[in-house]
VMD Tcl script that builds the backbone (N, CA, C; Angstrom):
set m [mol new atoms 312]
animate dup $m
set s [atomselect $m all]
$s set {name element resname resid chain x y z} {
  {N N MET 1 A 6.453 -2.606 15.060}
  {CA C MET 1 A 6.765 -1.226 14.704}
  {C C MET 1 A 6.106 -0.902 13.366}
  {N N ALA 2 A 5.604 0.279 13.251}
  {CA C ALA 2 A 4.934 0.694 12.027}
  {C C ALA 2 A 5.938 0.867 10.889}
  {N N ILE 3 A 5.479 0.526 9.705}
  {CA C ILE 3 A 6.292 0.731 8.506}
  {C C ILE 3 A 6.331 2.228 8.215}
  {N N GLN 4 A 7.500 2.713 7.875}
  {CA C GLN 4 A 7.645 4.105 7.472}
  {C C GLN 4 A 7.846 4.145 5.962}
  {N N HIS 5 A 7.551 5.295 5.370}
  {CA C HIS 5 A 7.651 5.426 3.915}
  {C C HIS 5 A 8.652 6.513 3.565}
  {N N ALA 6 A 9.568 6.155 2.671}
  {CA C ALA 6 A 10.624 7.077 2.258}
  {C C ALA 6 A 10.414 7.526 0.825}
  {N N ASN 7 A 11.038 8.643 0.497}
  {CA C ASN 7 A 11.080 9.139 -0.871}
  {C C ASN 7 A 12.452 9.794 -1.070}
  {N N ASP 8 A 12.666 10.351 -2.252}
  {CA C ASP 8 A 13.968 10.965 -2.530}
  {C C ASP 8 A 14.299 12.085 -1.541}
  {N N ASP 9 A 13.286 12.801 -1.083}
  {CA C ASP 9 A 13.519 13.957 -0.224}
  {C C ASP 9 A 13.866 13.598 1.216}
  {N N ASN 10 A 13.281 12.519 1.752}
  {CA C ASN 10 A 13.493 12.201 3.165}
  {C C ASN 10 A 14.349 10.951 3.396}
  {N N PHE 11 A 14.892 10.369 2.343}
  {CA C PHE 11 A 15.582 9.087 2.467}
  {C C PHE 11 A 16.721 9.118 3.483}
  {N N ASN 12 A 17.581 10.115 3.395}
  {CA C ASN 12 A 18.746 10.162 4.287}
  {C C ASN 12 A 18.336 10.259 5.751}
  {N N GLU 13 A 17.246 10.943 6.035}
  {CA C GLU 13 A 16.739 11.027 7.405}
  {C C GLU 13 A 16.230 9.670 7.889}
  {N N MET 14 A 15.678 8.886 6.983}
  {CA C MET 14 A 15.055 7.615 7.339}
  {C C MET 14 A 16.058 6.518 7.668}
  {N N ILE 15 A 17.268 6.588 7.129}
  {CA C ILE 15 A 18.191 5.459 7.283}
  {C C ILE 15 A 19.148 5.602 8.461}
  {N N GLY 16 A 18.976 6.620 9.264}
  {CA C GLY 16 A 19.811 6.770 10.451}
  {C C GLY 16 A 19.393 5.764 11.511}
  {N N GLY 17 A 20.254 5.520 12.448}
  {CA C GLY 17 A 19.911 4.600 13.532}
  {C C GLY 17 A 20.651 3.288 13.429}
  {N N GLU 18 A 20.433 2.450 14.413}
  {CA C GLU 18 A 21.190 1.198 14.542}
  {C C GLU 18 A 21.023 0.280 13.329}
  {N N LEU 19 A 19.794 -0.133 13.012}
  {CA C LEU 19 A 19.568 -1.024 11.867}
  {C C LEU 19 A 18.266 -0.629 11.178}
  {N N THR 20 A 18.359 -0.327 9.892}
  {CA C THR 20 A 17.198 0.057 9.089}
  {C C THR 20 A 17.172 -0.804 7.836}
  {N N LEU 21 A 16.016 -1.397 7.552}
  {CA C LEU 21 A 15.815 -2.148 6.310}
  {C C LEU 21 A 14.900 -1.349 5.406}
  {N N VAL 22 A 15.304 -1.200 4.145}
  {CA C VAL 22 A 14.498 -0.463 3.175}
  {C C VAL 22 A 14.091 -1.409 2.059}
  {N N ASP 23 A 12.783 -1.539 1.879}
  {CA C ASP 23 A 12.198 -2.371 0.825}
  {C C ASP 23 A 11.896 -1.485 -0.373}
  {N N PHE 24 A 12.634 -1.672 -1.464}
  {CA C PHE 24 A 12.358 -0.971 -2.715}
  {C C PHE 24 A 11.348 -1.813 -3.499}
  {N N TRP 25 A 10.230 -1.216 -3.865}
  {CA C TRP 25 A 9.110 -1.947 -4.447}
  {C C TRP 25 A 8.341 -1.056 -5.420}
  {N N ALA 26 A 7.351 -1.652 -6.101}
  {CA C ALA 26 A 6.425 -0.906 -6.953}
  {C C ALA 26 A 5.067 -1.608 -6.912}
  {N N PRO 27 A 3.984 -0.853 -7.060}
  {CA C PRO 27 A 2.650 -1.451 -6.970}
  {C C PRO 27 A 2.346 -2.468 -8.081}
  {N N TRP 28 A 2.999 -2.343 -9.228}
  {CA C TRP 28 A 2.741 -3.244 -10.353}
  {C C TRP 28 A 3.559 -4.534 -10.277}
  {N N CYS 29 A 4.440 -4.652 -9.293}
  {CA C CYS 29 A 5.368 -5.783 -9.170}
  {C C CYS 29 A 4.721 -6.908 -8.354}
  {N N GLY 30 A 4.460 -8.035 -9.002}
  {CA C GLY 30 A 3.843 -9.174 -8.325}
  {C C GLY 30 A 4.626 -9.675 -7.119}
  {N N PRO 31 A 5.920 -9.970 -7.272}
  {CA C PRO 31 A 6.703 -10.409 -6.117}
  {C C PRO 31 A 6.726 -9.364 -4.990}
  {N N CYS 32 A 6.687 -8.078 -5.355}
  {CA C CYS 32 A 6.658 -7.013 -4.338}
  {C C CYS 32 A 5.366 -7.087 -3.534}
  {N N ARG 33 A 4.262 -7.339 -4.217}
  {CA C ARG 33 A 2.969 -7.441 -3.518}
  {C C ARG 33 A 2.946 -8.665 -2.614}
  {N N MET 34 A 3.665 -9.711 -2.979}
  {CA C MET 34 A 3.761 -10.896 -2.121}
  {C C MET 34 A 4.677 -10.637 -0.926}
  {N N PHE 35 A 5.756 -9.881 -1.143}
  {CA C PHE 35 A 6.720 -9.627 -0.086}
  {C C PHE 35 A 6.237 -8.580 0.914}
  {N N GLY 36 A 5.415 -7.644 0.483}
  {CA C GLY 36 A 4.946 -6.565 1.350}
  {C C GLY 36 A 4.382 -7.051 2.682}
  {N N PRO 37 A 3.437 -7.991 2.680}
  {CA C PRO 37 A 2.897 -8.481 3.950}
  {C C PRO 37 A 3.944 -9.195 4.816}
  {N N ILE 38 A 4.910 -9.852 4.200}
  {CA C ILE 38 A 5.987 -10.517 4.946}
  {C C ILE 38 A 6.848 -9.467 5.634}
  {N N PHE 39 A 7.197 -8.421 4.907}
  {CA C PHE 39 A 8.000 -7.320 5.446}
  {C C PHE 39 A 7.270 -6.672 6.625}
  {N N GLU 40 A 5.964 -6.417 6.443}
  {CA C GLU 40 A 5.168 -5.786 7.491}
  {C C GLU 40 A 5.023 -6.688 8.712}
  {N N ALA 41 A 4.765 -7.984 8.498}
  {CA C ALA 41 A 4.618 -8.912 9.625}
  {C C ALA 41 A 5.923 -9.015 10.409}
  {N N THR 42 A 7.037 -9.021 9.714}
  {CA C THR 42 A 8.336 -9.089 10.384}
  {C C THR 42 A 8.571 -7.813 11.187}
  {N N SER 43 A 8.145 -6.684 10.667}
  {CA C SER 43 A 8.326 -5.420 11.396}
  {C C SER 43 A 7.568 -5.440 12.721}
  {N N ASP 44 A 6.461 -6.154 12.776}
  {CA C ASP 44 A 5.666 -6.241 14.005}
  {C C ASP 44 A 6.368 -7.042 15.094}
  {N N THR 45 A 7.332 -7.877 14.712}
  {CA C THR 45 A 8.007 -8.736 15.686}
  {C C THR 45 A 9.375 -8.206 16.113}
  {N N MET 46 A 9.843 -7.122 15.471}
  {CA C MET 46 A 11.188 -6.614 15.756}
  {C C MET 46 A 11.151 -5.115 16.006}
  {N N SER 47 A 10.912 -4.737 17.235}
  {CA C SER 47 A 10.779 -3.322 17.568}
  {C C SER 47 A 12.114 -2.574 17.558}
  {N N ASP 48 A 13.227 -3.303 17.538}
  {CA C ASP 48 A 14.537 -2.663 17.561}
  {C C ASP 48 A 15.112 -2.425 16.161}
  {N N VAL 49 A 14.318 -2.703 15.124}
  {CA C VAL 49 A 14.740 -2.511 13.737}
  {C C VAL 49 A 13.739 -1.577 13.074}
  {N N LYS 50 A 14.245 -0.627 12.273}
  {CA C LYS 50 A 13.355 0.268 11.532}
  {C C LYS 50 A 13.090 -0.344 10.157}
  {N N PHE 51 A 11.821 -0.392 9.778}
  {CA C PHE 51 A 11.396 -0.931 8.488}
  {C C PHE 51 A 10.823 0.206 7.651}
  {N N VAL 52 A 11.382 0.370 6.441}
  {CA C VAL 52 A 11.016 1.476 5.563}
  {C C VAL 52 A 10.703 0.921 4.179}
  {N N LYS 53 A 9.659 1.471 3.549}
  {CA C LYS 53 A 9.329 1.105 2.178}
  {C C LYS 53 A 9.591 2.306 1.270}
  {N N PHE 54 A 10.119 2.014 0.074}
  {CA C PHE 54 A 10.396 3.049 -0.917}
  {C C PHE 54 A 9.772 2.618 -2.234}
  {N N ASN 55 A 8.729 3.324 -2.669}
  {CA C ASN 55 A 8.063 3.039 -3.938}
  {C C ASN 55 A 8.905 3.640 -5.061}
  {N N VAL 56 A 9.472 2.786 -5.910}
  {CA C VAL 56 A 10.370 3.269 -6.965}
  {C C VAL 56 A 9.641 4.106 -8.012}
  {N N GLU 57 A 8.328 4.072 -8.010}
  {CA C GLU 57 A 7.549 4.907 -8.932}
  {C C GLU 57 A 7.474 6.354 -8.435}
  {N N GLU 58 A 7.767 6.559 -7.153}
  {CA C GLU 58 A 7.637 7.890 -6.562}
  {C C GLU 58 A 8.974 8.595 -6.388}
  {N N GLY 59 A 10.035 7.963 -6.783}
  {CA C GLY 59 A 11.356 8.580 -6.689}
  {C C GLY 59 A 12.347 7.786 -7.510}
  {N N LYS 60 A 13.181 8.464 -8.248}
  {CA C LYS 60 A 14.152 7.790 -9.126}
  {C C LYS 60 A 15.596 7.971 -8.666}
  {N N ARG 61 A 15.888 9.082 -7.978}
  {CA C ARG 61 A 17.282 9.362 -7.604}
  {C C ARG 61 A 17.840 8.309 -6.644}
  {N N THR 62 A 17.080 7.979 -5.614}
  {CA C THR 62 A 17.592 7.058 -4.595}
  {C C THR 62 A 17.804 5.654 -5.148}
  {N N PRO 63 A 16.822 5.076 -5.864}
  {CA C PRO 63 A 17.088 3.750 -6.445}
  {C C PRO 63 A 18.298 3.758 -7.388}
  {N N ALA 64 A 18.453 4.827 -8.165}
  {CA C ALA 64 A 19.602 4.923 -9.065}
  {C C ALA 64 A 20.904 5.012 -8.274}
  {N N LYS 65 A 20.907 5.780 -7.198}
  {CA C LYS 65 A 22.112 5.940 -6.368}
  {C C LYS 65 A 22.603 4.601 -5.831}
  {N N PHE 66 A 21.659 3.714 -5.474}
  {CA C PHE 66 A 22.041 2.426 -4.903}
  {C C PHE 66 A 22.028 1.285 -5.918}
  {N N GLY 67 A 21.856 1.606 -7.199}
  {CA C GLY 67 A 21.943 0.599 -8.252}
  {C C GLY 67 A 20.824 -0.423 -8.224}
  {N N ILE 68 A 19.633 -0.002 -7.820}
  {CA C ILE 68 A 18.491 -0.915 -7.782}
  {C C ILE 68 A 18.086 -1.230 -9.221}
  {N N ARG 69 A 18.210 -2.492 -9.597}
  {CA C ARG 69 A 17.876 -2.915 -10.954}
  {C C ARG 69 A 16.705 -3.882 -10.977}
  {N N GLY 70 A 16.439 -4.522 -9.859}
  {CA C GLY 70 A 15.323 -5.449 -9.757}
  {C C GLY 70 A 14.620 -5.250 -8.429}
  {N N ILE 71 A 13.319 -5.477 -8.441}
  {CA C ILE 71 A 12.553 -5.340 -7.204}
  {C C ILE 71 A 11.735 -6.604 -6.984}
  {N N PRO 72 A 11.442 -6.955 -5.755}
  {CA C PRO 72 A 11.820 -6.221 -4.553}
  {C C PRO 72 A 13.312 -6.354 -4.258}
  {N N SER 73 A 13.860 -5.291 -3.720}
  {CA C SER 73 A 15.231 -5.280 -3.212}
  {C C SER 73 A 15.183 -4.695 -1.810}
  {N N VAL 74 A 15.888 -5.332 -0.885}
  {CA C VAL 74 A 15.945 -4.836 0.489}
  {C C VAL 74 A 17.388 -4.467 0.787}
  {N N LEU 75 A 17.577 -3.228 1.202}
  {CA C LEU 75 A 18.897 -2.738 1.586}
  {C C LEU 75 A 18.932 -2.574 3.089}
  {N N ALA 76 A 20.018 -2.999 3.701}
  {CA C ALA 76 A 20.208 -2.882 5.151}
  {C C ALA 76 A 21.229 -1.786 5.429}
  {N N PHE 77 A 20.857 -0.869 6.318}
  {CA C PHE 77 A 21.714 0.246 6.708}
  {C C PHE 77 A 21.954 0.204 8.206}
  {N N LYS 78 A 23.171 0.503 8.605}
  {CA C LYS 78 A 23.505 0.705 10.015}
  {C C LYS 78 A 24.091 2.104 10.134}
  {N N ASN 79 A 23.463 2.908 10.974}
  {CA C ASN 79 A 23.909 4.294 11.190}
  {C C ASN 79 A 24.088 5.044 9.874}
  {N N GLY 80 A 23.156 4.817 8.946}
  {CA C GLY 80 A 23.164 5.532 7.675}
  {C C GLY 80 A 24.062 4.962 6.601}
  {N N GLU 81 A 24.796 3.906 6.909}
  {CA C GLU 81 A 25.710 3.305 5.936}
  {C C GLU 81 A 25.159 1.981 5.431}
  {N N LEU 82 A 25.197 1.782 4.114}
  {CA C LEU 82 A 24.749 0.527 3.523}
  {C C LEU 82 A 25.681 -0.595 3.955}
  {N N VAL 83 A 25.101 -1.678 4.507}
  {CA C VAL 83 A 25.928 -2.810 4.930}
  {C C VAL 83 A 25.676 -4.060 4.094}
  {N N GLU 84 A 24.470 -4.191 3.531}
  {CA C GLU 84 A 24.185 -5.368 2.708}
  {C C GLU 84 A 22.898 -5.135 1.927}
  {N N ALA 85 A 22.764 -5.828 0.801}
  {CA C ALA 85 A 21.563 -5.738 -0.023}
  {C C ALA 85 A 21.173 -7.122 -0.513}
  {N N ARG 86 A 19.869 -7.332 -0.608}
  {CA C ARG 86 A 19.352 -8.586 -1.165}
  {C C ARG 86 A 18.208 -8.269 -2.104}
  {N N SER 87 A 18.151 -9.010 -3.207}
  {CA C SER 87 A 17.079 -8.828 -4.183}
  {C C SER 87 A 16.247 -10.086 -4.283}
  {N N GLY 88 A 14.993 -9.894 -4.622}
  {CA C GLY 88 A 14.091 -11.014 -4.821}
  {C C GLY 88 A 13.214 -11.280 -3.616}
  {N N LEU 89 A 12.250 -12.127 -3.837}
  {CA C LEU 89 A 11.276 -12.478 -2.816}
  {C C LEU 89 A 11.925 -13.324 -1.727}
  {N N MET 90 A 11.666 -12.974 -0.461}
  {CA C MET 90 A 12.127 -13.757 0.686}
  {C C MET 90 A 10.918 -14.162 1.509}
  {N N ASP 91 A 10.981 -15.354 2.106}
  {CA C ASP 91 A 9.920 -15.715 3.051}
  {C C ASP 91 A 10.279 -15.118 4.410}
  {N N GLN 92 A 9.334 -15.196 5.358}
  {CA C GLN 92 A 9.551 -14.548 6.648}
  {C C GLN 92 A 10.730 -15.148 7.414}
  {N N GLU 93 A 10.910 -16.453 7.325}
  {CA C GLU 93 A 12.021 -17.096 8.025}
  {C C GLU 93 A 13.366 -16.610 7.482}
  {N N THR 94 A 13.479 -16.521 6.161}
  {CA C THR 94 A 14.718 -16.048 5.534}
  {C C THR 94 A 14.997 -14.604 5.933}
  {N N LEU 95 A 13.964 -13.764 5.897}
  {CA C LEU 95 A 14.122 -12.360 6.272}
  {C C LEU 95 A 14.540 -12.237 7.740}
  {N N THR 96 A 13.882 -12.983 8.609}
  {CA C THR 96 A 14.203 -12.944 10.040}
  {C C THR 96 A 15.629 -13.420 10.303}
  {N N ASP 97 A 16.024 -14.510 9.648}
  {CA C ASP 97 A 17.393 -15.026 9.815}
  {C C ASP 97 A 18.426 -13.997 9.359}
  {N N TRP 98 A 18.142 -13.327 8.232}
  {CA C TRP 98 A 19.060 -12.316 7.712}
  {C C TRP 98 A 19.194 -11.162 8.712}
  {N N ILE 99 A 18.076 -10.729 9.270}
  {CA C ILE 99 A 18.107 -9.643 10.244}
  {C C ILE 99 A 18.928 -10.035 11.463}
  {N N GLN 100 A 18.753 -11.270 11.915}
  {CA C GLN 100 A 19.536 -11.733 13.074}
  {C C GLN 100 A 21.038 -11.723 12.751}
  {N N GLU 101 A 21.396 -12.103 11.528}
  {CA C GLU 101 A 22.803 -12.044 11.108}
  {C C GLU 101 A 23.310 -10.608 11.121}
  {N N LEU 102 A 22.476 -9.696 10.639}
  {CA C LEU 102 A 22.872 -8.273 10.582}
  {C C LEU 102 A 23.054 -7.705 11.984}
  {N N LYS 103 A 22.240 -8.152 12.898}
  {CA C LYS 103 A 22.350 -7.675 14.285}
  {C C LYS 103 A 23.595 -8.214 14.963}
  {N N GLY 104 A 23.993 -9.463 14.560}
  {CA C GLY 104 A 25.078 -10.196 15.186}
  {C C GLY 104 A 26.306 -9.425 15.369}
}
mol reanalyze $m
mol bondsrecalc $m
mol representation Tube
mol addrep $m
């Protein structure tokens, strides 16, 4: 599934649905640049999950609303409600295992 991109204006529309993961990142963040390809590769293997990226340089309200203090941070939403958040770099196996737990 293709990665979608969110901003302050469209965020609420993006997080609807069964399971949505949002990667909060910035272009200057080294760990974010390492995690980006992992996030994208995982999105290609899970068509039943929506994958969204949010560049914290392009919007401040949404990261502030969810208390994003470090990036990368991935927030998991089910039907628009935050269910869990994780910060820091994850490898593909860790990300996949977490998604399977969220689906469980």
